[in-house]
N, C-alpha and C positions, 0 to 999 in steps of 0.2 A: 333185203333183209327183214324177216320178218322175227316174233319174238320165238325166242328157244331152238329157230332152227339153224340159225350160222351159228361157227364157233370161230372165235377169233383168237391169235396168240401176241401178245405184248410179250416184247423181247427187251431186254436194256441191259446194258455194261455201262454202271455210272464212273463215277470220278474216281472211286475206290480200285475199280479193275480187277475185284476180284472173283470173277467169272460173269457169268450170261444167267440173268435171272430171265426166266418163262412163264408166263401164267396164261392158261387158258381160262376165256370166258365167254358166255354166251349173252348177246346184248339184247336188249328188249328195247324196240323202237315203238316211237309213239306219232302214230301218222292222224290223230283225230284233227290237226290243226291244218290240215292241206300238205303241210312243208315237215318233212321227215324229219327226226330229231331223235338222238340218243337220250334214252329215258333211265335206263340201269342196266347194270352189269353184272352178271352171275358166276363167281368165281367157282372153276371145276376140278383145276389142278394146277399147282405152281411146285417148281422143281430150281433148284438153282445147281448150273452144269460148270467144272471148272474148263478154263482154256485149256487146249493142249499146251503141252510145257514150250514148246518151240514158239508159237503165237502168243504166248501170254509172258515170254521174254520179250517180242518185238513190243509187244503193247508196252509193257513197263519201261523198256528204252526211250520210246515215242513219249510219253507221259513224262518222263525224268528230263526231254530237254533236249534227245539225239537229234543230229542235224538229218534229217531225211529228205531226201530227192526227189524227183517224180517219178523214177522207178520203184522207189521205195514206198511211197504213197501210194502208188496204183497197185503195187501187189499188196500191201497190209489191207486196203479198201476192199480187194477182191475177195481174200482169206477172212476177213472179217463177217464179208456180207454170208458168205457158204458157212460161215460157222455160227453166223445168227439164225440162218434158216435151217441148218443142221440142227441145232437145239431145240427149235420150235417143231420141226417133226419126230425128233424123238420125245420130246414131252407127249404129243398128240397120239403118236403109237403106243406110249406108257399108259395112256387114258384110254384108249380102245375107241379114240374118235379121228372124224376126218377133218383137216383145215378149210378153211374156208378164205381165210386173211390173215395175213402177218402185219404185226405194226411194230416195226422196229426202229428204235431212236439212234441206234449205231454208236460206237465210242466217241465220246469227245477228244480231240487230239490240239486242239486249239479254240480258246476262247477269249475273247476280246479284252476281258475283265474291266471294259470302262476305259480302258486310258491309252485305247490306240487313236491316235492322233489324226488317221485318215479314217475315221468314221469305223462302227462297230460291225465285226465279223467275226465267224464260228467256223469249225469243222469237225464235224461228225464223219468217221468211216466204218463203212459197213454197206456197200455197195447193194442198192435193191434190187438191181435183176438177178445178181448172183446170189442175192437172199431166195427170191421167186423160183430159182432154180434147182435150189438144197431142199426148199420147203414143199414146192409142187404145188403153190398157188400164189393168188396175187398179194402184192407188198405192199404197204403205205411205208415211207421213210421219210430221211430228212426234215425233220417237223421244225428243227429250229430258224431254219433259213427265211421261210416266210415271215414270220415274226420280226427277225432281223431287218427285212427289206421292208417291214412296214414300220418302221421306225422303233422298236421294240428292243430289249435287251438279248433276246432270243432264250432267258432263262428268267426265273425259273417258269416252267409249263406246269407244273403239276397242278397248281390253284386251279388251273381252267378247268379240272375236273372233280377236286377233291370234294367239291360241293355234293356234287352227284354222288359219290362214292360214301358221302356221309350226310345222305340229303334228313334223316331222321335224327340227326345229333342238335339241340338247341342250339339258338345262335344269342349272342356273341358265340364263333366258335374258334378257336387257334390250335392250328396241326402245324407240328416243328416236323421237320425231316432232316434225319443226320445220317446224313451218306458221305462222299469224300467232300465235300462242302455240306453247310446248313443253311436252311431256308425256311420262311415260313408262309403260311396261307392263312390269311384271316378272312374270315367273314361275318359282317356286322349284323347287329338286328335290325339295321333299315337295308340289308341286302348289298350294301357294299361290298367290295373285295378289294385285300389287299395283298402284294405278295414280294418277297425280295429275298436274296441271299444275305445272312449274318455274318456270314466268313466262314472260315476252316473247320473242320469235324474230324470225319477218321483219315482224310489226308493228312493230318497233322499228327494225328495219334499212331498211325500205324508206320509213320515216317520215323518216328522218336523210336519208333517198339522194334523195328527192322534194323535200325542202326546199332540195337543196343543188345538186344537179343535176338536169338535163332527161331524166331516167329514171326508169321507177317501180320500181326495185331493182337492186340491185348486182351486176350479173351477174358470176356467176363469185367475188366475194368482191373483185372487183380493186380496187376503192378501197379496201376494209379492209386489203387486202393493202400498198398504197404507205402506211399507216399506221401509227402507234407510240400503242400504248393510253397513255392519261393516268390514272397509276398513282392518284393521288388520288380522282379522279372515278371510275374503275372501283369502289374501296373505298366511295364513298358510296353507288352505286348498288346492290352489295351488301350494303349495312346496312336495304334495304328490306324494309318488317313480312312481307309475303307470303311473301317465300324461309325466313324462320322459324317460321312456321306449319307445323302437324304434318298430313299427310294424315287423310282425306280433302280435299283442296282442289281449287279450280280458279280462274279467272281470264279477263280477257278485256279487251276494248279500255276497259271502263269506267275499269279500274285503268291499263292499258298504251298506251292509244290517245294520239290528238292533243294531251290538255293533257300527258300525261306527255313528249311529246316538246319540246313548247313549252318546259316546266321544265327539260329537260334541256338542252337547247339555253342557257336564258338560264344555268344554272348553268356551263355550258361555256364561255363567254364570260366569265365571271367570274371562271373557273382560268385564261383565259389560253390556252385552249384555240383555236386560232388556223386548222387548217387541217380540213376535212369530213372528211378521209380519216383523220386522226386521231381523230376523232370518232366515226367508224365503225370504227375498231379498237380504241377505248373498248368500243364497243357489244359488238362480237365476244368480247370479254375478257368482260364482265359476263354475256353469254348463257352463256358456256361455264361459268363458275366457278358461278354458278347453277343449271345443270345438275348439274353434280358434287357440288356440295354436297348436292343431294337424295339423293344414294346413301347420306348417312347415315339415310335412312328405308329403305332396304331390307333383308331378314333376312338378306340374305348376299352376296358380292360374285361378279358375272359372271366369264367370261372372257373377252368380249368387247362391245364397245356397238354395235349393229346400229342404221344410220339412217334414216328415211324422211322423206316429206315433203319440199317443195320447197327446203328449208334443205340438204340435202345436196349440192346443186349449191355451194355457199355454200363454196369451198374453203377460205378464210381460217377460216371457223368449223370447217370438219372437223379441219383442224388445230389449233386451238386446244382443240377436243374431245378430241383424241389426246393432246396435251400436257397441257392438265390432269386427263381419267382415268387417265393409265398404263396403258391398255389398248387393245389394237388396237380402231380406229374404222373401220367398214366401212359403207357401202351395204346395205340389206336385198336389194338385187339379187344377192350373193353367195349369199342362200339362196332366188332365184328369186322373191323378193315385188318387183314394181315399186316402189320407193319413190314415184313420183307416183300410181301407182293405188293404194296401199294403201288410203287414208281411203276410197275411193270405194266399195270392195271390199270395205270393213267393214259399210258400209250397206249394202250387197247381203246381205251376209250378214244382217243385224238383219232385214231386209223381208222374206226368206225365212222366219226364225225366225217373225216374225208371223202370216204367212201357215199355218205349220204348226202355231200356238199355243205355239210351243217357248219358254221361258222364259229369259231373258240377266241378269238384274241379279246383279250379287255386290257384296256389301257392302265387300268390300278393293277395288273399284274406285272407286267412288262415294260408297259408305257407305249406297246404298240398300238397303232391304230385299229379300233374296232372293225369285226366283219369279215375277216378272214380267215379263211380254210389253211390247215396247216398241213404239209407231207406232200411226200410225190408219190404217185402209183408207178408201178413196176407190175404191169398184165400179167394173168397166168396163162399156162398153156393153153393153146384154143384146140 
């Protein structure tokens, strides 16, 4: 895999499950030290493709806790793998490029949330072999399992590549991802790296919006901007035990999914919160406070807060973050990193590292033992 020659597609469907993100990138590999390592990624193309309606409904049902038997899991894994490979192939065709590798995160269906008494485990569906058949090239997939097996949380993995994507940004550097869940990646002046989930983000805002409005999400944070946060309810939300836990930590829809939204709405009714706009404003306040509270776990204070993920487009949340943080709060685009493409680009990087045999794990990121190569390889057609 030489500089400028290979093309890798990073493919992602996150906890928001609002579509398939595909980024096409050309890696630059440094071989000067004798052991090849990923040195840079150049973004060529980015697109988001919606799930087919029938598949979208099945994914949504799984994320909302529908009981899945072995047959349903097998079929969903097959169909997601095919969908991810098809999306990668379509993006390459649009860009007029030939694919060499697909790095597919898969769709998280179960995440341990740190509360599994039998030990940490997770499940990302999207079979790598079906993905390879649809894409027509080799696929690296299932990145989280080795991290879990090595004693890690299995999430967030983005911090393993973020420092490469933002190599020219002065340290200390703090990057916030606002996806279905929120997570922080921190890189200190001394080279230290800390990363962990802070709590819910889009999963909560989208869940409330879908209950009260005929739309998938609060576009631009317009609804929340027309509401007023309920102080007592915000305080109750901020007392959630996950927020007080020390990193490494991760979370997901088992904790902050549909049942959490149900309980929140019940509590809002009991406290007399009558307008959905006020409930969304309350959620925005809670999310911002939960993120800023997590700053207590950082070894030093950064000069600015960079934000990536779909939540960067929620202006109500961005305003709340800047107010709570007391720091300039900017999109990662200000430093050349597309906030929408960032996470797919991360997995493109992890896929290249897997092919090179380059280790990625860091104890400060997920708690996993160092020196592990993440991902499983599905070979291309001979």
